[in-house]
C-alpha angles and dihedrals in degrees: 000000000000120000119240116260115231136206125193115236118250125204094264090069094050094085128134113282123235107225116217112248090212118119109272116254123244137208091257093062091065103025114031119191123224114204115204127212107241129220113287116248099026136083104233096206095169115212101165140014127203132184118237135189119276095032093294126137134207119220120199114196137204085239092066100256133125116209125190112217129203128183096028091128092054120114091231110065090208090071089075119116132189133203124184107236102175142354139179095063125125116249107323099217095160137039131184128175124212133155096345097312132102121223112209121198107210135171091274111026148349104263120203107212123191133183098220095175099042098237094130094256125101109243105164114065117184127176102239095179139352112161094140130080137239122204100176096257115142095233100060101107122161125202127195134199134218117263115294129223091275095049093259130136118218122209130186122199131207121230123254096269113327099297112039148043109219098172134033122298096359100147094031142106114225132188119215117205127208091254091059096255119138128218118198100223113173135006129199100065119147116179116345123198102184147348136212149140136260122226091273091054097252112148123233134176136190121239125196132232114274141097108359089005116089089185139001112284146189110235134196112228102220109175109250094024131130110224097199115268110096100200097091093050088091088086097061089110087068093051108059090159089066095064123219120359113259122253112260115251115255110258099226110358120126093001095156104002121220113330119257116251140142092287093046108030098164095042121206122310115271122268099262090055092051093048091049086061090053101037107050094193094052111115117191121224116277090225135357110230089218109239116246092002106060096016146303102233118034116204134150119048107207127178123207101239094161098102090228099326089112094048134265100332104078113165095014122121127246117205122197127215119211097196098045095035093229147117122231126193125233130198115194134196135171116241120180087345095307128108118235140147154136133298120210129184113256120167132359129176105074112155098235138010107297113227108151124043144159138173125216129214091262094061101259112142114200118197133172140161148130145254098226117131099005108033125234134225091238093076099217123105094231141351147179115208143164129220123202137175113253093212093249115119112237120215101241146146098266098191139350116206132182121241130189089261106023140318143312121209129190122203133204090234134032117269126234101244091217092065090062087083084083095060105093139120093292088071099066139057133161133214143155143202126247110256093224143138095245117097115275119316145208128272106278143180095033119201124195104199126188118252117211145145095055111191135174131204122245092254091052094235103102125062125192131185141163124247125199117223110015107197120213114228091018128118109234111214114204124187117190099176092145097056119110136183123233089275092059093253125142124231116275089227114019102183132079131176116209119196105212104200092153131024110219115251 
């Protein structure tokens, strides 16, 4: 793959931009949403979605039901049909299909369900795996994946409340093998909202704002890692494969570092950076789902597996937010062995609070959820919906990548070079969250770096600029409201938030 060639903008390019008078494009022009009618007499609070043979879907619900869906791919939403497959379970927040059976992750176990007589209803219910505990606390949700490339199921388990782990493996990620054995995989989990894989089969989950989490996050489940919340570490004696128990994070040390001043313009690294030096197993969030801006309660993790049938974002990740009733887009890279990346708004306007979601190979993204317990901007108590690409190419930031001295951005359409006059130091700021035991937290330790050396590739689709200083551990917030494509059109979404865990060497 050839690298883009860049030229530095000279003064003759920095002229006023003529803004198109055409009506501004909307998200719906590129990614329309189809809202399905749900079965009468039931609250279809979708907590999980699985793909089945013959274009069927399985939907698991917070009410403990599993529905088999036909016709969800049809152009006419009225073609959809539902059949109840199972009921009486407890919060089906994970579904996986294998060899004719469904594996449902519920609050208390993974249940293998088989339709032995072929009448469309599950009639054999076997406990496949149940190594974690349940105390009765409301907060003890459990989320499950589909089968991974090795034939394993992954589960992530909320703590007991926000601050404790009253029963085994609350606050952990576990892997469940086909022979029924269980592998404790990661500690440090607080309140997951979803779990899924990228194209390479790496596993991720979303965690939600709370103690030791200033914001909701997307986390990389690296076996043996500590994800940040220490309460569940009391179960290390049941996980000898994990090695020594991590050191606990220091409750208040390094909260803000030394203040920035003339003698110390960069300040100290943020607290997560310092604690990573002390706690060798601590893995930082891949991306902070910036609280109040991207969302408030991250949920489903959905990979674009469509190879371009869902538009120009093949291989990227989409993260749902139950509270804001939206989807955001995440592009990820690995720097110095650590995953990090940018989150960019993608699609708002879902009818309820999305929790469960999957994409199929044809580019149909199915999403459903509820507003029960937390409320959701969508306004409806539950929903089941489909998102597709209209075929029109949106003008978007395609990717944002870190460089040794700044950032490089690619775009889905060529930029008008004249509009780069708008790219300056006023476009960027950096901040972080305190890594602390208190619940949540504000944006702190703001940095206002300078932006310079703006250059554009010959094809107009790759932008590079220097940022001084780059601050390790900070979220770098970039606003590009003044950029235009060669038709004079603005970006559909002009903001990106890059979590800079590592600065490229």
